[in-house]
C-alpha positions as semicolon CSV with decimal commas, in nm:
position;residue;x (nm);y (nm);z (nm)
1;X;-2,255;-3,336;-0,110
2;X;-2,087;-3,198;-0,424
3;X;-1,949;-2,902;-0,231
4;X;-1,801;-3,139;0,025
5;X;-1,599;-3,327;-0,238
6;X;-1,472;-3,005;-0,398
7;X;-1,358;-2,857;-0,067
8;X;-0,976;-2,875;-0,058
9;X;-0,973;-2,869;0,322
10;X;-1,166;-3,193;0,320
11;X;-0,864;-3,394;0,203
12;X;-0,556;-3,465;0,411
13;X;-0,249;-3,402;0,194
14;X;-0,043;-3,661;0,380
15;X;-0,283;-3,933;0,280
16;X;-0,232;-3,845;-0,087
17;X;0,151;-3,873;-0,074
18;X;0,272;-4,228;-0,024
19;X;0,508;-4,304;0,261
20;X;0,774;-4,431;0,017
21;X;0,815;-4,086;-0,139
22;X;1,123;-3,985;0,069
23;X;1,286;-4,322;-0,003
24;X;1,230;-4,275;-0,376
25;X;1,376;-3,924;-0,382
26;X;1,716;-4,027;-0,245
27;X;1,820;-4,226;-0,557
28;X;1,688;-3,949;-0,780
29;X;1,895;-3,688;-0,592
30;X;2,204;-3,908;-0,607
31;X;2,155;-3,955;-0,982
32;X;2,112;-3,581;-1,034
33;X;2,432;-3,507;-0,839
34;X;2,621;-3,769;-1,040
35;X;2,497;-3,623;-1,370
36;X;2,590;-3,272;-1,252
37;X;2,945;-3,387;-1,174
38;X;2,978;-3,557;-1,512
39;X;2,843;-3,248;-1,687
40;X;3,096;-3,021;-1,511
41;X;3,391;-3,259;-1,549
42;X;3,662;-3,126;-1,774
43;X;3,965;-3,314;-1,892
44;X;4,278;-3,210;-1,707
45;X;4,513;-3,011;-1,923
46;X;4,884;-3,072;-1,944
47;X;4,932;-2,695;-1,948
48;X;4,981;-2,554;-1,597
49;X;4,746;-2,296;-1,456
50;X;4,462;-2,252;-1,208
51;X;4,210;-2,536;-1,200
52;X;3,859;-2,511;-1,347
53;X;3,677;-2,635;-1,033
54;X;3,318;-2,606;-1,167
55;X;3,365;-2,252;-1,296
56;X;3,525;-2,102;-0,987
57;X;3,876;-2,102;-1,139
58;X;3,780;-1,881;-1,434
59;X;3,603;-1,637;-1,201
60;X;3,909;-1,608;-0,977
61;X;4,142;-1,578;-1,276
62;X;3,933;-1,305;-1,441
63;X;3,895;-1,124;-1,108
64;X;4,271;-1,126;-1,058
65;X;4,324;-0,967;-1,401
66;X;4,065;-0,697;-1,323
67;X;4,205;-0,632;-0,976
68;X;4,580;-0,645;-1,043
69;X;4,590;-0,535;-1,404
70;X;4,722;-0,736;-1,697
71;X;5,094;-0,686;-1,631
72;X;5,093;-0,769;-1,259
73;X;4,855;-1,064;-1,305
74;X;5,075;-1,207;-1,581
75;X;5,383;-1,172;-1,358
76;X;5,196;-1,344;-1,072
77;X;5,092;-1,640;-1,288
78;X;5,439;-1,669;-1,441
79;X;5,600;-1,681;-1,096
80;X;5,341;-1,932;-0,973
81;X;5,309;-2,171;-1,272
82;X;5,605;-2,105;-1,503
83;X;5,657;-1,942;-1,840
84;X;5,362;-2,103;-2,021
85;X;5,032;-2,064;-1,833
86;X;4,664;-2,127;-1,909
87;X;4,421;-1,873;-1,753
88;X;4,071;-1,743;-1,826
89;X;3,995;-1,385;-1,925
90;X;3,626;-1,302;-1,977
91;X;3,541;-1,671;-1,982
92;X;3,783;-1,745;-2,267
93;X;4,080;-1,975;-2,218
94;X;4,394;-1,763;-2,264
95;X;4,757;-1,867;-2,277
96;X;5,032;-1,650;-2,129
97;X;5,371;-1,712;-2,283
98;X;5,672;-1,532;-2,137
99;X;6,040;-1,581;-2,098
């Protein structure tokens, strides 16, 4: 009798989980997504440059500097955004000023 109650195959796992469990997880997932968006939200800067976009912008910006070199990447950003540009190099916000 004791061995029967300790046997994990004796219990049906679906009877232990209530049927409302999937309904309860939807608001929790929505709340987590909302908190994630708030956590990643960054104030828009008045300085032109590539957008942050949850960390993708700095990766692209840093990759462009590694791929093209500093001089060519600076010329690209100056042609695209103007003479005062905000970019990311190694995760640090960097300003390119040229005339």
